[in-house]
ROTIKOL-596608 format. One record per residue: residue number from 1; x, y, z of N, C-alpha, C, O, CB in turn. Coordinates in steps of 0.001 Angstrom, whole numbers, plus 500000, padded with zeros to 6 digits. Glycine has a CB too. Example, Ala and Ser with C-alpha at 12.3 -4.5 7.8 and 13.67 -1.06 7.14 Angstrom:
[atom 1,[513190,494310,507800],[512300,495500,507800],[513200,496700,507800],[514236,496681,508465],[511308,495527,509046]]
[atom 2,[512850,497750,507080],[513670,498940,507140],[512900,500030,507870],[513409,501138,508039],[514084,499402,505725]]
//
This chain:
[atom 1,[238673,675648,225288],[240085,675164,225502],[240043,673568,226189],[239080,673302,226909],[240904,676323,226579]]
[atom 2,[240723,672893,226037],[240903,671656,226572],[241585,671798,228245],[242117,672826,228664],[241887,670841,225464]]
[atom 3,[241430,670613,228985],[242269,670809,230202],[242546,669184,230648],[242058,668195,230100],[241392,671820,231479]]
[atom 4,[243348,669209,231644],[243850,668052,232118],[243334,667935,233595],[243835,668746,234374],[245378,668034,231971]]
[atom 5,[242524,667161,234045],[242007,666798,235277],[242677,665636,236231],[242659,664428,235996],[240719,666452,234970]]
[atom 6,[243246,666264,237315],[243791,665143,238388],[242856,664917,239561],[242361,665826,240228],[245231,665585,239046]]
[atom 7,[242652,663553,239761],[241819,663371,240780],[242560,662354,241575],[243407,661713,240952],[240425,662992,240358]]
[atom 8,[242380,662063,242962],[243307,661217,243702],[242323,660714,244793],[241749,661464,245583],[244687,662023,244290]]
[atom 9,[242170,659170,244747],[241313,658787,245785],[241872,657251,246040],[242153,656465,245135],[239651,658934,245344]]
[atom 10,[241973,656993,247403],[242447,655475,247846],[243571,655106,247222],[243593,653989,246706],[241461,654350,247543]]
[atom 11,[244727,655963,247140],[246009,655752,246490],[245968,655596,244999],[246973,655242,244381],[246636,654588,247049]]
[atom 12,[244826,655852,244408],[245097,655904,242739],[244883,657469,242291],[244004,658169,242793],[243857,654810,241781]]
[atom 13,[245719,657894,241367],[245469,659137,240664],[244786,658554,239291],[245103,657578,238610],[246930,660079,240429]]
[atom 14,[243667,659573,239127],[243250,659551,237857],[243432,660747,236950],[242984,661852,237257],[242018,659248,237914]]
[atom 15,[244139,660502,235754],[244559,661798,234979],[243555,661593,233837],[243557,660568,233155],[246295,661912,234448]]
[atom 16,[242578,662748,233631],[241679,662852,232549],[242056,663903,231506],[242209,665093,231780],[240365,663126,233071]]
[atom 17,[242195,663365,230280],[242199,664164,228855],[240767,664769,228790],[239787,664037,228652],[242504,663102,227413]]
[atom 18,[240667,666116,228892],[239209,666572,228939],[239297,667738,227930],[239580,668891,228256],[238633,667056,230527]]
[atom 19,[239014,667308,226611],[238607,668491,225425],[237789,667579,224363],[238232,667236,223267],[240182,669342,224544]]
[atom 20,[236425,667225,224922],[235697,666482,224132],[235138,666945,222929],[234624,666186,222107],[234850,666062,224772]]
[atom 21,[235241,668488,222759],[234704,668964,221339],[235796,668547,220211],[235406,668502,219045],[234467,670717,221314]]
[atom 22,[237108,668250,220505],[237870,667576,219677],[238284,666160,219936],[239349,665689,219535],[238865,668274,219533]]
[atom 23,[237347,665478,220658],[237504,664027,220898],[238847,663811,221600],[239632,662883,221410],[237431,663195,219538]]
[atom 24,[238971,664879,222480],[240285,664755,223423],[241618,664843,222947],[242622,664294,223402],[240325,663541,224052]]
[atom 25,[241480,665738,221802],[242940,666090,221180],[243715,666942,222113],[243155,667709,222896],[242851,666903,219756]]
[atom 26,[245015,666809,222031],[245877,667353,222888],[246403,668574,222260],[246784,668639,221091],[246892,666424,223268]]
[atom 27,[246398,669763,223309],[247002,670799,222762],[248421,671024,223438],[248699,670254,224357],[246097,671958,222863]]
[atom 28,[249383,672030,223072],[250543,671988,223866],[250308,672422,225108],[251048,671983,225988],[251561,672678,223357]]
[atom 29,[249289,673329,225462],[249149,673839,226803],[248551,672448,227846],[248885,672195,229003],[247995,675262,226710]]
[atom 30,[247642,671761,227020],[247376,670536,227773],[248376,669646,228053],[248249,668951,229061],[246493,669838,227197]]
[atom 31,[249386,669523,227335],[250618,668771,227270],[251423,669223,228676],[251850,668443,229528],[251483,669138,225796]]
[atom 32,[251516,670680,228693],[252185,671078,229699],[251254,670727,231063],[251837,670326,232070],[252546,672573,229454]]
[atom 33,[250048,670861,231064],[249228,670372,232099],[249463,669046,232528],[249564,668722,233712],[247957,670465,231754]]
[atom 34,[249552,668263,231542],[249830,666939,231900],[250853,666528,232740],[250745,665680,233626],[249996,666332,230928]]
[atom 35,[252110,667313,232359],[253432,667125,233045],[253296,667641,234174],[253585,666930,235137],[254586,667664,232441]]
[atom 36,[252869,668876,234391],[252568,669339,235847],[251585,668341,236613],[251763,668344,237831],[251876,670841,235819]]
[atom 37,[250774,667651,236236],[249832,666510,237013],[250792,665573,237326],[250941,665254,238505],[248562,665762,236132]]
[atom 38,[251484,665069,236437],[252528,663989,236725],[253413,664125,237727],[253694,663189,238475],[253297,663762,235707]]
[atom 39,[253983,665440,237836],[254757,665932,238806],[254308,665926,240392],[254959,665659,241402],[254982,667183,238375]]
[atom 40,[252906,666337,240203],[252059,666476,241377],[251767,664764,242134],[251760,664390,243306],[250504,667306,240765]]
[atom 41,[251551,664037,240823],[251476,662631,241441],[252924,661994,242007],[253060,661360,243053],[250886,661630,240273]]
[atom 42,[253744,662262,241242],[255102,661552,241988],[255510,662283,243140],[256361,661813,243894],[256448,661487,241041]]
[atom 43,[254923,663512,243368],[255490,664269,244921],[254585,663691,246017],[254869,664047,247160],[255296,666192,245002]]
[atom 44,[253520,662841,245858],[252549,662666,246693],[252733,661063,247175],[252067,660180,246635],[251168,663071,245980]]
[atom 45,[253404,660863,247916],[253745,659411,248641],[252733,658408,248915],[252949,657214,249128],[254293,659611,249961]]
[atom 46,[251531,659039,248887],[250331,658355,249153],[249670,657812,247994],[248657,657126,248125],[249460,659173,249814]]
[atom 47,[250178,658074,246855],[249664,657485,245470],[250367,656390,244987],[251514,656602,244596],[249711,658453,244375]]
[atom 48,[249886,655177,244927],[250611,653986,244294],[250196,653517,243068],[250724,652477,242672],[250571,652893,245082]]
[atom 49,[249316,654086,242338],[248889,653699,240928],[248326,654966,240141],[248054,656011,240732],[247732,652527,240996]]
[atom 50,[248191,654823,238944],[247611,655969,238248],[246779,655273,236949],[247141,654274,236327],[248882,657097,237764]]
[atom 51,[245638,656029,236730],[244726,655626,235601],[244724,656761,234751],[244557,657864,235271],[243262,655235,236022]]
[atom 52,[244902,656657,233394],[244945,657498,232513],[243596,657437,231519],[243470,656415,230845],[246216,657291,231890]]
[atom 53,[242699,658367,231414],[241470,658227,230813],[241226,659454,229778],[242040,660364,229614],[240390,658139,231930]]
[atom 54,[240060,659348,229148],[239641,660510,228320],[238312,660766,228743],[237653,659845,229226],[239710,660286,226785]]
[atom 55,[237847,661883,228625],[236687,662323,229336],[235435,662122,227939],[235815,661936,226783],[236979,664144,230038]]
[atom 56,[234270,662185,228242],[233242,661875,227346],[233164,660665,226525],[232509,660696,225484],[233185,662804,226569]]
[atom 57,[233826,659505,226932],[233736,658079,226395],[234731,657831,225037],[234713,656853,224290],[232095,657786,225985]]
[atom 58,[235505,658896,224967],[236612,658516,224131],[238100,658891,224673],[238277,659898,225357],[236373,659172,222793]]
[atom 59,[239174,657991,224311],[240443,658184,225045],[241142,659604,224381],[241187,660657,225017],[241469,656736,224851]]
[atom 60,[241604,659469,223185],[242536,660713,222735],[242440,660550,221289],[242566,659413,220834],[244207,660696,223280]]
[atom 61,[242221,661606,220449],[242252,661575,219217],[243533,662152,218450],[243515,662466,217260],[241149,662151,218897]]
[atom 62,[244758,662258,219375],[245788,662932,219066],[246033,664144,219599],[245611,664472,220708],[245812,663023,217970]]
[atom 63,[246829,664993,218744],[247209,666314,218709],[245827,667059,218059],[245242,666675,217046],[248658,666489,217812]]
[atom 64,[245535,667982,218728],[244339,668918,218481],[244942,669695,217283],[245882,670488,217321],[243876,669952,219859]]
[atom 65,[244135,669267,216098],[244564,669379,214562],[244245,671136,214491],[244744,671782,213570],[243413,668190,213267]]
[atom 66,[243494,671725,215402],[243247,673118,215063],[244185,674138,215235],[244016,675313,214910],[242260,673518,215685]]
[atom 67,[245385,673556,215865],[246468,674202,216208],[247486,674130,215027],[248398,674944,214878],[246962,673658,217470]]
[atom 68,[247235,673066,214201],[248249,672866,213168],[248325,673773,212154],[247318,674307,211689],[248119,671710,212584]]
[atom 69,[249793,674068,211643],[249893,675176,210591],[250696,674331,209449],[251906,674330,209224],[250771,676689,211179]]
[atom 70,[249729,673668,208846],[250313,673102,207404],[251210,673842,206580],[250947,674977,206183],[249267,672853,206483]]
[atom 71,[252481,673105,206258],[253508,673821,205441],[254459,674851,206318],[255397,675470,205816],[252722,674650,204284]]
[atom 72,[254117,674925,207537],[254856,676036,208402],[256295,675427,208513],[256520,674239,208279],[254119,676320,210027]]
[atom 73,[257133,676220,208842],[258461,675715,209356],[258328,675119,210514],[257928,675816,211447],[259448,676686,209523]]
[atom 74,[258608,673774,210742],[258588,673094,212089],[259582,673306,212775],[259472,673017,213966],[258477,671805,212093]]
[atom 75,[260849,673855,212313],[261886,674274,213185],[261949,675686,213868],[262945,676082,214473],[262991,674129,212473]]
[atom 76,[260746,676438,213709],[260528,677775,214152],[260406,677581,215467],[259751,676617,215862],[259394,678504,213575]]
[atom 77,[261017,678463,216372],[260996,678016,217675],[259661,677806,218465],[259515,676851,219228],[261753,678880,218334]]
[atom 78,[258747,678699,218255],[257386,678417,218832],[256714,677123,218515],[256200,676406,219373],[256490,679433,218417]]
[atom 79,[256741,676887,217355],[256164,675725,216657],[257070,674331,217216],[256514,673302,217600],[256291,676000,214876]]
[atom 80,[258334,674494,217183],[259040,673199,217798],[258775,673027,219159],[258641,671875,219572],[260549,673211,217681]]
[atom 81,[258663,674109,220038],[258400,673991,221394],[256931,673484,221674],[256713,672666,222567],[258663,675316,222037]]
[atom 82,[255974,673980,220910],[254758,673514,221133],[254570,672094,220787],[253860,671424,221538],[253890,674287,220493]]
[atom 83,[255099,671551,219769],[255187,670134,219386],[255814,669411,220342],[255215,668495,220907],[255850,669910,218172]]
[atom 84,[257178,669751,220663],[257501,668976,222000],[256902,669016,223263],[257216,668184,224114],[258610,669219,222339]]
[atom 85,[256041,669925,223491],[255039,669808,224791],[254170,668811,224663],[253789,668204,225664],[254176,671014,225077]]
[atom 86,[253712,668485,223369],[252693,667447,223278],[253485,666077,223358],[252937,665108,223883],[251805,667594,221891]]
[atom 87,[254758,665984,222848],[255515,664654,223027],[255734,664473,224361],[255664,663322,224793],[256841,664562,222317]]
[atom 88,[256024,665514,225217],[256621,665335,226590],[255508,664828,227386],[255718,664131,228379],[257240,666675,227231]]
[atom 89,[254036,665225,226899],[253046,664807,227896],[253098,663540,228146],[253062,663149,229312],[251781,665079,227584]]
[atom 90,[253207,662525,226912],[253035,661050,227030],[254373,660473,227466],[254435,659347,227959],[252548,660389,225654]]
[atom 91,[255297,661132,227311],[256898,660631,227735],[256939,660807,229389],[257639,660125,230136],[258313,661784,226905]]
[atom 92,[256155,661732,229744],[256331,662023,231271],[255305,660976,231790],[255544,660268,232768],[255966,663720,231790]]
[atom 93,[254226,660922,231125],[253417,659616,231810],[253991,658433,231882],[253802,657664,232824],[252228,659252,231166]]
[atom 94,[254818,658159,230791],[255696,656878,230864],[256763,656807,231918],[257301,655747,232239],[256401,656683,229577]]
[atom 95,[257068,658060,232482],[258066,658007,233535],[257527,658146,234907],[258252,658340,235883],[259052,659029,233326]]
[atom 96,[256161,658036,234961],[255636,658274,236383],[256187,657259,237280],[256572,656161,236876],[254074,658227,236472]]
[atom 97,[256224,657665,238600],[256822,656753,239534],[255937,655787,240030],[256385,655055,240913],[257378,657411,240603]]
[atom 98,[254757,655616,239655],[253647,654644,239898],[253363,653716,238823],[253495,654100,237661],[252429,655329,240177]]
[atom 99,[252974,652493,239093],[252365,651739,237906],[251268,652562,237266],[250576,653323,237943],[251761,650333,238351]]
[atom 100,[251102,652405,235909],[250202,653053,235168],[249191,652120,234400],[249568,651016,234005],[250930,653892,234291]]
[atom 101,[247873,652577,234185],[247061,651769,233360],[246090,652911,232503],[245420,653799,233029],[246172,650631,234353]]
[atom 102,[246191,652675,231285],[245291,653352,230374],[243900,652585,230306],[243757,651384,230074],[245966,653450,228941]]
[atom 103,[242972,653456,230539],[241533,653014,230432],[241074,653743,229150],[240919,654960,229052],[240588,653417,231793]]
[atom 104,[240857,652719,228070],[240785,653366,226617],[239297,652877,226072],[239015,651709,225806],[242168,652759,225504]]
[atom 105,[238539,653842,225980],[237186,653956,225384],[237142,654650,223877],[238067,655389,223540],[236301,654819,226406]]
[atom 106,[236269,654442,223176],[236178,655079,222004],[237513,654890,221196],[237925,653767,220909],[235834,656497,222260]]
[atom 107,[238188,656083,220833],[239270,656208,220028],[240461,656362,220482],[240545,657178,221399],[239136,657041,219315]]
[atom 108,[241633,655741,220082],[243189,656321,220565],[243784,656366,219061],[244045,655359,218402],[244273,655095,221814]]
[atom 109,[243936,657547,218679],[244545,657951,217524],[245808,658692,217385],[245924,659594,218214],[243742,658581,216977]]
[atom 110,[246876,658543,216485],[248110,659223,216491],[248690,659486,217969],[248791,658530,218738],[247912,660527,215737]]
[atom 111,[249046,660690,218341],[249302,660814,219564],[248695,660167,220795],[249319,659797,221790],[249226,661849,219645]]
[atom 112,[247352,660084,220579],[246633,659227,221567],[246961,657811,221567],[246710,657209,222612],[245231,659318,221369]]
[atom 113,[247452,657186,220642],[248176,655850,220566],[249403,655866,221591],[249686,655072,222489],[248721,655569,219007]]
[atom 114,[250068,657089,221140],[251383,657015,221917],[250978,657286,223442],[251588,656710,224343],[252538,658178,221344]]
[atom 115,[250050,658078,223678],[249483,658209,225291],[249173,656850,225976],[249604,656469,227064],[248000,659083,225364]]
[atom 116,[248224,656101,225011],[247964,654803,225575],[249168,653926,225732],[249340,653310,226784],[246996,654120,224768]]
[atom 117,[250034,653841,224700],[251171,652932,224726],[252389,653338,225963],[253265,652568,226358],[251820,652996,223158]]
[atom 118,[252177,654664,226400],[253169,655218,227273],[252924,654361,228808],[253803,654203,229655],[252933,657009,227355]]
[atom 119,[251799,653973,228883],[251330,653245,230361],[251860,652005,230301],[252275,651436,229292],[249684,653063,230670]]
[atom 120,[251831,651553,231548],[252470,649842,231803],[251137,648763,231567],[251281,647541,231591],[253158,649565,233806]]
[atom 121,[250253,649224,231413],[249170,648238,231289],[247887,648904,230421],[247588,650085,230597],[248702,647772,232845]]
[atom 122,[247232,648142,229573],[245951,648771,228961],[244805,648032,229244],[244803,646808,229113],[246003,648908,227488]]
[atom 123,[243780,648691,229639],[242379,648091,229512],[241544,648849,228298],[241465,650071,228171],[241554,648269,231006]]
[atom 124,[241055,648051,227600],[240541,648649,226227],[238724,648041,226244],[238301,647026,226797],[241712,647858,224624]]
[atom 125,[237970,649036,225468],[236828,648556,225244],[236807,647781,224102],[237515,648090,223143],[235972,649460,225225]]
[atom 126,[236035,646744,224081],[235984,645720,222955],[235905,646476,221561],[236573,646176,220572],[234671,644718,223138]]
[atom 127,[235107,647365,221633],[234966,648093,220111],[235632,649463,220199],[235181,650380,219512],[233274,648348,219594]]
[atom 128,[236772,649675,221075],[237688,650763,220871],[238297,650753,219469],[238466,649704,218847],[238770,650712,221905]]
[atom 129,[238594,651865,219034],[239312,652011,217658],[240672,652331,217991],[240889,653273,218752],[238701,653151,216679]]
[atom 130,[241658,651619,217484],[243012,652014,217738],[243780,652137,216243],[243719,651294,215348],[243728,650878,218769]]
[atom 131,[244468,653324,216211],[244782,653688,214913],[245886,654617,215125],[245856,655583,215887],[243616,654265,214125]]
[atom 132,[246978,654207,214307],[248110,655114,214358],[247980,656295,213443],[248218,657438,213832],[249342,654391,214035]]
[atom 133,[247601,656006,212225],[247069,656921,211491],[248084,658093,210783],[247691,659051,210118],[246095,657461,212361]]
[atom 134,[249368,657783,211078],[250185,659029,210829],[250362,658978,209086],[250170,660015,208451],[251827,658959,211783]]
[atom 135,[250630,658069,208583],[250898,657944,207146],[249610,658267,206419],[249753,658766,205302],[251423,656507,206766]]
[atom 136,[248297,658057,206883],[247395,658402,206287],[246889,659801,206011],[246076,660201,205178],[246725,657811,206731]]
[atom 137,[247663,660504,207034],[247444,662070,206797],[248853,662678,206110],[249027,663889,205974],[247102,662915,208397]]
[atom 138,[249624,661884,205784],[250840,662452,205238],[251916,662878,206420],[252604,663892,206299],[250422,663724,204344]]
[atom 139,[251987,662134,207408],[252874,662410,208221],[253788,661271,208979],[253290,660336,209605],[252223,663142,209008]]
[atom 140,[255066,661469,208843],[255921,660541,209758],[255496,660250,210944],[255311,661270,211607],[257122,660988,210012]]
[atom 141,[255220,659108,211594],[255244,658943,212932],[255832,659574,213867],[256997,659777,213524],[255522,658063,213120]]
[atom 142,[255586,660037,215003],[256445,660707,216083],[256400,660450,217393],[255603,659568,217713],[256284,661912,216099]]
[atom 143,[256959,660907,218167],[256974,660590,219709],[257444,659152,220002],[257032,658647,221047],[255490,660768,220353]]
[atom 144,[258304,658389,219158],[258996,657125,219215],[257765,656136,219194],[257609,655328,220110],[260006,656973,220566]]
[atom 145,[256924,656215,218162],[255760,655413,218039],[256232,654096,217847],[255709,653195,218502],[254847,655834,216959]]
[atom 146,[257180,653836,217016],[257573,652453,216672],[258344,651778,217855],[258155,650571,218005],[258468,652457,215371]]
[atom 147,[259263,652479,218783],[259612,651730,219906],[258467,651595,220761],[258411,650469,221255],[260716,652300,220609]]
[atom 148,[257378,652491,221159],[256493,652031,221948],[255652,650844,221491],[255455,649884,222237],[255777,653034,222254]]
[atom 149,[255181,650918,220308],[254363,649787,219685],[255079,648497,219767],[254542,647448,220123],[254034,650063,218200]]
[atom 150,[256417,648636,219393],[257176,647312,219306],[257550,646588,220548],[257737,645381,220698],[258399,647521,218617]]
[atom 151,[257621,647523,221376],[257870,646761,223003],[256712,645956,223463],[256811,644961,224181],[258078,647929,224309]]
[atom 152,[255643,646438,223016],[254345,645639,223367],[253691,644527,222668],[253378,643437,223148],[253409,646449,223408]]
[atom 153,[253479,645073,221117],[252795,644276,220222],[253889,643467,219234],[253573,642438,218636],[251777,645224,219416]]
[atom 154,[255105,644027,219159],[256458,643232,218376],[256190,643746,216908],[255273,644428,216449],[256455,641222,218443]]
[atom 155,[257112,643283,216433],[257488,643737,214951],[256268,643815,213910],[255902,644808,213282],[258569,642669,214333]]
[atom 156,[255911,642952,213893],[254637,642342,212981],[253542,643322,212968],[253202,643898,211935],[253981,640893,213587]]
[atom 157,[252928,643535,214239],[251856,644391,214676],[252252,645766,214281],[251471,646475,213645],[251581,644279,216193]]
[atom 158,[253368,646149,214613],[253794,647408,214609],[254053,648148,213365],[253881,649354,213186],[254806,647414,215285]]
[atom 159,[254545,647160,212419],[254519,647259,210728],[253192,647519,210264],[252947,648483,209539],[254993,645876,209946]]
[atom 160,[252216,646605,210693],[250820,646774,210211],[250141,648139,210563],[249514,648849,209777],[249976,645655,210791]]
[atom 161,[250391,648387,211943],[249737,649664,212406],[250614,650905,212008],[250021,651935,211688],[249523,649633,214009]]
[atom 162,[251881,650880,212006],[252771,652185,211842],[252941,652370,210421],[252812,653522,210006],[254247,652105,212550]]
[atom 163,[253270,651238,209407],[253564,651277,207981],[252343,651302,207159],[252306,651952,206114],[254389,650132,207584]]
[atom 164,[251274,650571,207623],[250447,649953,206646],[248846,650567,207061],[247843,650305,206398],[250644,648158,206738]]
[atom 165,[248857,651349,208182],[247713,652122,208384],[246547,651368,208979],[245451,651921,209070],[247337,652709,207150]]
[atom 166,[246771,649917,209456],[245951,649189,210000],[245169,649633,211204],[245866,650029,212139],[246561,648207,210203]]
[atom 167,[243787,649653,211390],[242964,649889,212314],[242704,648617,213159],[242569,647546,212567],[241837,650445,211736]]
[atom 168,[242636,648665,214331],[242287,647380,215231],[241283,647866,216410],[241261,648991,216908],[243770,646674,215956]]
[atom 169,[240571,646913,216697],[239782,647068,217828],[240314,646446,219124],[241357,645792,219140],[238519,646545,217532]]
[atom 170,[239476,646698,220332],[239870,646024,221506],[240339,644817,221607],[241392,644526,222175],[239054,645995,222209]]
[atom 171,[239517,643981,221014],[239595,642658,220907],[240875,642204,220228],[241554,641247,220600],[238453,642200,220248]]
[atom 172,[241120,642957,219236],[242327,642368,218396],[243755,642881,219094],[244841,642349,218862],[242230,642946,216692]]
[atom 173,[243559,643972,219959],[244484,644516,220694],[244908,643460,221729],[246101,643204,221897],[244000,645774,221256]]
[atom 174,[244005,642889,222373],[244600,641755,223358],[245188,640679,222600],[246232,640136,222961],[243503,641093,224312]]
[atom 175,[244472,640309,221430],[245139,639047,220900],[246811,639494,220451],[247745,638703,220587],[244145,638429,219437]]
[atom 176,[246949,640687,219983],[248302,640936,219684],[249275,641277,220960],[250483,641463,220812],[248300,642068,218695]]
[atom 177,[248742,641327,221982],[249753,641705,223182],[249577,643458,223236],[250372,643953,224035],[251637,641127,222763]]
[atom 178,[248942,644178,222736],[248809,645473,222919],[248039,645943,224131],[248172,647092,224553],[248285,645943,221824]]
[atom 179,[247191,645013,224722],[246305,645418,225852],[246091,644264,226556],[246158,643208,225928],[244992,646050,225467]]
[atom 180,[245789,644237,228011],[245812,643243,228758],[244261,642674,228749],[243962,641543,229130],[246410,643660,230093]]
[atom 181,[243505,643466,228344],[242195,642742,228592],[241031,643741,227700],[241166,644964,227705],[241848,642640,230469]]
[atom 182,[240053,643165,227054],[239046,643938,226433],[237797,643639,227263],[237603,642480,227630],[238882,643601,224893]]
[atom 183,[236960,644586,227573],[235587,644584,228299],[234705,645534,227541],[235075,646484,226852],[235684,645049,229883]]
[atom 184,[233386,645096,227796],[232512,646214,227316],[232653,647444,227595],[233180,647724,228672],[231413,646081,227611]]
[atom 185,[232241,648446,226747],[232755,649958,226928],[232291,650451,228457],[233008,651236,229078],[232002,651055,225648]]
[atom 186,[231227,650014,228938],[230751,650549,230050],[231518,650029,231289],[231298,650535,232390],[229343,650292,230107]]
[atom 187,[232403,649041,231133],[233310,648479,232179],[234484,648748,232053],[235252,648140,232800],[233312,647231,232314]]
[atom 188,[235061,649731,231090],[236512,649760,231035],[237178,650421,232328],[238246,650023,232793],[236933,650533,229757]]
[atom 189,[236369,651560,232900],[237021,652648,233751],[236883,651789,235182],[237690,651975,236092],[236133,654343,233699]]
[atom 190,[235899,650934,235280],[235780,650315,236541],[236797,649036,236881],[237250,648650,237959],[234345,649883,236619]]
[atom 191,[236976,648518,235468],[237968,647464,235468],[239642,647936,235721],[240522,647326,236329],[237781,646757,234031]]
[atom 192,[239699,649266,235001],[241055,649951,235170],[241287,650194,236669],[242389,649911,237138],[241127,651370,234355]]
[atom 193,[240312,650705,237457],[240257,651196,238555],[240677,649872,239710],[241545,649857,240583],[238822,651884,238632]]
[atom 194,[239815,648961,239356],[239948,647736,240028],[241598,647034,240314],[242156,646604,241324],[239062,646796,239133]]
[atom 195,[242009,647181,238863],[243231,646814,238803],[244517,647685,239419],[245556,647203,239869],[243331,646618,237540]]
[atom 196,[244227,648856,239334],[244872,649854,239930],[244857,649864,241444],[245751,650432,242070],[244369,650989,239437]]
[atom 197,[243886,649263,242020],[243612,649519,243744],[244887,648262,244066],[245541,648549,245069],[241456,649010,244537]]
[atom 198,[245202,647306,243565],[246083,646422,244205],[247491,647011,244409],[248018,646647,245461],[246147,645180,243431]]
[atom 199,[248229,647853,243624],[249551,648482,243938],[249065,649549,244948],[249711,649799,245966],[250390,649130,242569]]
[atom 200,[247949,650145,244645],[247767,651395,245405],[247833,651013,247251],[248038,651830,248148],[246113,652087,244846]]
[atom 201,[247648,649900,247355],[247437,649364,248955],[248827,649656,249436],[248912,650046,250601],[246988,647546,249205]]
[atom 202,[250020,649526,248687],[251433,649698,249430],[252161,650775,248164],[252865,650381,247235],[252437,647856,249722]]
[atom 203,[251872,651808,248367],[252552,652835,247313],[253980,652550,247151],[254545,652363,246073],[252439,654385,247770]]
[atom 204,[254623,652531,248546],[256211,652506,248436],[256617,651416,247695],[257459,651540,246805],[256953,652421,249777]]
[atom 205,[256035,650219,248008],[256524,648916,247162],[256151,649044,245770],[256954,648649,244924],[255883,647525,247682]]
[atom 206,[254980,649569,245394],[254756,649826,243948],[255472,650635,243286],[255446,650480,242065],[253660,650225,243697]]
[atom 207,[256295,651694,243818],[257060,652332,243192],[258300,651751,243215],[259037,652177,242325],[257027,653471,243544]]
[atom 208,[258760,650954,243906],[260018,650087,243609],[259744,649112,242678],[260568,648863,241798],[260579,649391,244797]]
[atom 209,[258691,648523,242754],[258399,647343,241605],[258298,647758,240484],[258718,647051,239568],[257240,646572,241697]]
[atom 210,[257753,648940,240228],[257445,649358,238669],[259068,650105,238042],[259447,650101,236870],[255867,650778,238651]]
[atom 211,[259786,650690,239231],[260937,650732,238775],[261719,649705,238072],[262306,649832,236997],[261458,651047,239604]]
[atom 212,[261653,648786,238745],[262401,647511,238546],[261796,646919,237148],[262480,646391,236271],[262183,646427,239897]]
[atom 213,[260574,647083,237117],[260057,646648,235754],[260424,647225,234536],[260712,646633,233495],[258798,646747,235719]]
[atom 214,[260387,648580,234773],[260708,649135,233591],[262207,649115,233138],[262591,649125,231969],[260240,650410,233655]]
[atom 215,[263022,649083,234313],[264496,649011,233868],[264962,647705,233456],[266057,647559,232913],[265401,649443,234940]]
[atom 216,[264224,646820,233678],[264279,645586,233238],[263858,645021,232047],[264464,644137,231441],[263827,645046,233951]]
[atom 217,[262756,645567,231699],[261969,645313,230297],[261592,646347,229422],[260667,646328,228610],[260752,644703,230503]]
[atom 218,[262552,647434,229707],[262234,648538,228896],[262728,648319,227440],[263531,647408,227243],[262827,649787,229501]]
[atom 219,[262283,649131,226352],[262775,649191,225076],[263963,648517,224691],[264899,649121,225214],[262926,650363,224794]]
[atom 220,[264396,647496,223987],[265647,646863,223996],[266565,647416,223021],[267765,647342,223285],[265505,645488,223785]]
[atom 221,[266122,648069,221717],[267229,648598,220831],[267610,650002,221136],[268770,650359,221341],[266832,648531,219374]]
[atom 222,[266516,650817,221154],[266911,652258,221217],[265958,652848,222144],[264739,652693,222065],[266894,653007,219816]]
[atom 223,[266682,653659,223192],[265797,654300,224107],[264778,655140,223696],[264906,655769,222645],[266447,654966,224900]]
[atom 224,[263669,655250,224454],[262514,655922,223935],[262977,657334,223989],[262626,657943,222979],[261159,655644,224741]]
[atom 225,[263609,658013,224785],[264126,659298,224762],[264906,659540,223367],[264812,660638,222820],[265041,659487,226015]]
[atom 226,[265578,658634,222871],[266537,658746,221729],[265654,658482,220431],[265892,659067,219374],[267820,657638,221873]]
[atom 227,[264583,657532,220581],[263528,657415,219535],[262783,658522,219131],[262459,658734,217962],[262629,656545,219891]]
[atom 228,[262410,659476,220414],[261640,660661,220213],[262457,661636,219341],[261845,662306,218510],[261249,661293,221571]]
[atom 229,[263389,661727,219429],[264382,662785,218866],[264808,662095,217288],[264990,662747,216259],[265916,662985,220062]]
[atom 230,[264893,660750,217425],[265322,660194,216082],[264235,660398,214978],[264497,660664,213805],[265635,658642,216218]]
[atom 231,[262977,660241,215500],[261848,660437,214473],[261684,661963,214313],[261169,662295,213246],[260399,659731,214962]]
[atom 232,[262002,662907,215116],[261389,664077,215270],[261867,664760,213979],[260968,665313,213346],[261723,664790,216625]]
[atom 233,[263011,664826,213503],[263302,665513,212372],[262620,665051,210910],[262464,665873,210006],[264725,665456,212325]]
[atom 234,[262302,663899,210804],[261701,663177,209716],[260256,663628,209815],[259569,663758,208802],[261897,661571,209811]]
[atom 235,[259800,663864,211024],[258213,664166,211191],[258206,665884,210941],[257301,666434,210314],[257526,663640,213006]]
[atom 236,[259045,666416,211373],[259099,667827,210926],[259058,667899,209558],[258136,668552,209069],[260258,668536,211376]]
[atom 237,[259884,667353,208802],[259954,667339,207247],[258516,667082,206509],[258131,667696,205514],[260998,666138,206784]]
[atom 238,[257833,666101,207161],[256538,665506,206792],[255525,666630,206935],[254562,666847,206200],[256157,664236,207705]]
[atom 239,[255911,667304,208008],[254715,668480,208483],[255200,669581,207559],[254272,670266,207127],[254711,669062,210352]]
[atom 240,[256106,669844,207246],[256664,671087,206539],[255988,670912,205151],[255467,671859,204561],[258424,671156,206455]]
[atom 241,[256030,669624,204657],[255575,669591,203051],[254238,669346,202766],[253775,669173,201638],[256262,668528,202253]]
[atom 242,[253553,669335,203946],[251926,669284,203724],[251393,670851,203441],[251882,671904,203849],[251079,668607,205252]]
[atom 243,[250425,670665,202746],[249900,671966,202178],[248389,672124,202730],[247782,673188,202605],[249947,671951,200461]]
[atom 244,[247932,671193,203237],[246583,671342,203961],[246252,670579,205274],[246973,669623,205558],[245560,670947,203033]]
[atom 245,[245194,670923,206128],[245099,670023,207165],[244246,668971,206767],[244011,668041,207539],[244663,670617,208359]]
//
């Protein structure tokens, strides 16, 4: 079973997705743990920034497909709630009261892309593999992917990734505005923590600044919460029509 690990040092919280046997795929229980960890971060006024990372040299491969039930009724109560728990994991990261950075090594796929895009800033490995991948496996995107990608990379890149299944590496992510910097794999997490150390020096100011940042620059067309719900029914349809994992 996977877990979420929360560590705090020098004003920086580090949230680690730790399920390396499935390349850090998120289970519903891990989604709930991530929400709880975010609540703990917000409740600690000494924390002024957060870094989100994956254990074992990879970021997040999306939802843990071992829990999928292809062809099942996605509106059935337990299934609906479990899917919602994964969605709420990255929605809650996006609402953390402190500036957030994704430290992306290895792969970020599907819901892992959403988790990465939920943060305020991204540091990626030059050879990172970034792939929405939903249509490749017969699923409509979920979790407001188009809103998340569109607010960073713009319409063209979002179409390439979300509609046409294009995979990009870290260098390309920087070129299209999806990430701030691409560095060698072994420098990703140190770089992210060096950046996080800046706002962590004054947590109260950092919290006020990031609140203004998100209010002023948030997604312009449809709110993220609305986008999650807008996409959900169609993704449920796409899950229901599948016959295999």
